[in-house]
C-alpha positions in Angstrom: -30.3 19.0 20.4 -29.0 16.9 23.4 -30.5 13.7 21.7 -28.7 14.6 18.4 -25.4 15.2 20.3 -25.7 11.8 22.2 -26.4 10.1 18.9 -23.4 11.7 17.3 -21.1 10.8 20.2 -22.4 7.2 20.1 -21.7 7.0 16.5 -18.2 8.3 16.9 -17.5 5.8 19.5 -18.7 3.0 17.4 -16.6 4.2 14.5 -13.5 4.6 16.6 -13.9 0.9 17.9 -14.3 -0.2 14.3 -11.2 1.6 13.2 -9.2 0.3 16.2 -10.2 -3.3 15.2 -9.3 -2.8 11.5 -6.0 -1.1 12.4 -4.9 -3.3 15.2 -1.6 -4.0 13.4 -1.0 -0.4 12.3 2.4 0.8 13.5 0.8 4.1 14.5 -1.8 2.7 16.7 -0.8 -0.7 18.1 1.1 0.7 21.1 -1.5 3.4 22.0 -3.8 3.0 25.0 -7.5 3.5 24.4 -7.6 7.1 25.5 -4.6 8.2 23.3 -5.9 6.3 20.3 -9.2 8.0 20.7 -7.6 11.4 20.4 -5.6 10.2 17.4 -8.6 8.7 15.6 -10.6 11.9 16.4 -8.4 13.7 14.0 -9.6 11.5 11.0 -12.6 11.3 8.8 -13.5 8.4 6.6 -13.3 8.9 2.8 -14.2 6.4 0.0 -12.4 6.6 -3.3 -13.8 4.9 -6.5 -11.5 2.5 -8.3 -8.9 4.3 -10.5 -9.0 7.5 -8.5 -5.7 9.4 -9.0 -4.0 11.8 -6.6 -1.7 13.7 -8.8 -1.5 17.0 -6.8 1.6 17.1 -4.6 0.0 20.0 -2.7 -2.9 17.8 -1.6 -0.5 15.2 -0.2 1.3 17.9 1.8 -2.1 18.9 3.4 -3.6 15.5 4.2 -2.4 12.3 5.8 -4.0 9.0 4.9 -4.4 5.6 6.5 -5.8 2.8 4.3 -8.7 0.9 5.8 -9.4 -1.3 2.7 -8.5 -1.8 -0.9 -5.2 -1.2 -2.7 -3.4 2.0 -3.5 -0.3 2.2 -5.7 2.4 4.8 -5.0 4.3 5.5 -8.3 6.5 7.8 -10.3 6.4 8.6 -14.0 9.4 9.7 -16.1 8.2 12.9 -17.8 10.1 12.3 -21.0 9.4 8.7 -21.7 6.2 8.3 -19.8 7.5 5.1 -18.3 5.9 4.3 -15.0 7.4 2.7 -11.9 5.3 1.5 -8.9 7.2 2.0 -5.7 4.7 0.5 -3.3 1.4 -1.2 -3.2 -0.3 0.0 -0.1 -3.2 -1.8 1.7 -4.9 -2.0 5.1 -2.8 -0.4 7.8 -0.5 1.4 5.3 -0.3 5.2 5.5 0.9 8.1 3.5 2.5 10.5 2.9 5.0 9.9 5.6 7.7 12.0 3.9 5.5 15.1 4.0 4.6 14.4 7.6 8.2 14.3 8.7 9.8 17.1 6.7 6.8 19.2 5.9 7.9 19.4 2.2 5.7 18.6 -0.9 7.3 16.1 -3.3 6.4 14.8 -6.7 4.7 11.4 -6.2 1.5 9.9 -7.4 -1.1 7.7 -6.0 -3.9 5.7 -7.6 -6.6 3.4 -6.1 -6.6 0.0 -7.8 -9.9 -0.9 -6.1 -12.6 0.9 -4.4 -10.6 2.2 -1.5 -11.6 3.4 2.0 -9.2 5.6 3.9 -9.0 7.7 7.0 -7.9 11.3 6.2 -6.6 13.9 8.7 -5.2 17.4 8.1 -1.5 17.1 8.1 -1.1 20.1 10.4 -3.5 18.6 12.9 -1.5 15.4 13.0 1.8 17.3 13.5 0.2 19.2 16.3 -0.9 15.9 17.9 2.6 14.5 17.6 4.0 17.6 19.2 1.6 17.1 22.1 2.5 13.4 22.2 6.3 13.4 21.4 6.7 9.8 22.6 4.6 8.6 19.7 7.1 9.7 17.1 8.9 6.4 17.8 5.8 4.6 16.3 6.6 6.1 12.9 10.1 4.5 12.9 9.2 0.8 12.2 7.1 1.7 9.3 9.6 4.2 7.8 12.3 1.5 8.2 10.1 -1.1 6.5 9.5 1.2 3.5 13.2 2.1 3.2 14.1 -1.6 3.1 11.5 -2.3 0.4 13.0 0.5 -1.7 16.5 -0.8 -1.0 15.4 -4.3 -2.1 13.7 -2.9 -5.3 16.8 -1.0 -6.2 18.9 -4.2 -5.7 16.5 -6.3 -7.8 16.3 -3.8 -10.7 20.2 -3.4 -10.7 21.2 -7.0 -10.4 18.4 -9.3 -11.4 16.7 -9.9 -14.8 13.0 -9.6 -15.5 12.5 -13.4 -15.1 14.0 -13.5 -11.7 12.1 -10.4 -10.6 8.9 -11.9 -11.8 9.5 -15.2 -9.9 10.4 -13.4 -6.7 7.3 -11.2 -6.9 5.0 -14.2 -7.5 6.5 -16.2 -4.7 6.5 -13.3 -2.2 2.8 -12.9 -2.7 1.8 -16.5 -2.2 -0.1 -17.1 1.0 2.1 -19.6 3.0 -0.9 -21.4 4.4 -3.4 -21.6 1.4 -0.6 -21.4 -1.3 -2.9 -19.0 -3.2 -1.6 -16.0 -4.9 -2.8 -12.9 -3.2 -2.6 -9.0 -3.5 -1.4 -9.1 -7.2 -3.5 -12.0 -8.4 -6.0 -9.9 -10.4 -3.7 -7.1 -11.6 -3.4 -6.6 -15.3 0.0 -7.3 -16.9 0.6 -3.5 -17.2 0.5 -3.2 -13.4 2.8 -6.2 -12.9 5.2 -4.5 -15.4 5.1 -1.3 -13.4 6.1 -3.2 -10.2 9.1 -4.8 -12.0 10.2 -1.8 -13.9 9.5 -3.5 -17.2 6.9 -3.4 -20.0 3.6 -5.2 -20.5 5.0 -7.0 -23.6 8.0 -8.4 -21.8 6.0 -9.4 -18.7 3.3 -11.1 -20.9 6.0 -13.2 -22.6 7.4 -14.4 -19.3 4.0 -15.2 -17.8 3.2 -17.2 -20.9 6.3 -19.2 -20.3 5.2 -20.0 -16.7 1.8 -20.9 -18.0 3.2 -23.3 -20.5 5.4 -25.1 -17.8 2.4 -25.6 -15.6 3.4 -23.3 -12.8 0.7 -20.6 -13.5 -2.9 -20.6 -14.6 -3.8 -17.4 -16.5 -7.3 -16.0 -17.3 -8.6 -12.5 -17.9 -6.9 -10.3 -15.3 -6.4 -13.3 -12.9 -3.4 -15.4 -12.1 -3.3 -18.6 -10.0 -0.3 -20.5 -8.9 -0.8 -24.1 -10.0 2.7 -25.4 -8.9 4.7 -23.4 -6.4 7.5 -26.0 -6.5 8.2 -25.3 -10.1 8.5 -21.6 -9.4 10.9 -22.3 -6.5 13.0 -24.6 -8.6 13.2 -22.0 -11.3 14.3 -19.4 -8.9 17.0 -21.8 -7.4 18.3 -22.3 -10.9 
């Protein structure tokens, strides 16, 4: 029994070290010392979700808190009458949810779907709230992330109110170009339907605009893959 216990403890230490490395830029962890981060990570268990796993149950979101280790998760809303979908956020490594439920203890209608095979850390929401009550100074670590999300929502509202689809698409593409490699990342393999959900548009409209960018030489399009061929053209179009 002692050997098994030692092996379990060793495995937990290895996993915590791995999680700390992966989540080194996570707002919730980067200011914690090793001992405090160990107690924090001790609340979580690793889960793997297959691609296209959907979380549609608001009660489940109010009971568990998730941190993304790898893969992409979209957070979205659906109009119950038209069925139109709007993606609010694309979440990836170091993102976490549902922060609203954590802060106000109330369930709300929101949906999540894994766009890849996704690995997350999951903790009971009540356990995390108890940990925060025992470590009240750590509440401040939630503020930068909450502020970032609010700014993204504010920007999305501005874009959808004042800019046309062409401008929104150009901005989305440019924002996701790696400044060093100049390669399109994060959205490069999304189908047109998912791009449309990010822009508050339809697949048909987005496809038409993407074909225009293909014809002017700024984009290369293949099956579920986009590549930026000439970033300068995209920047010039946005300036105009």
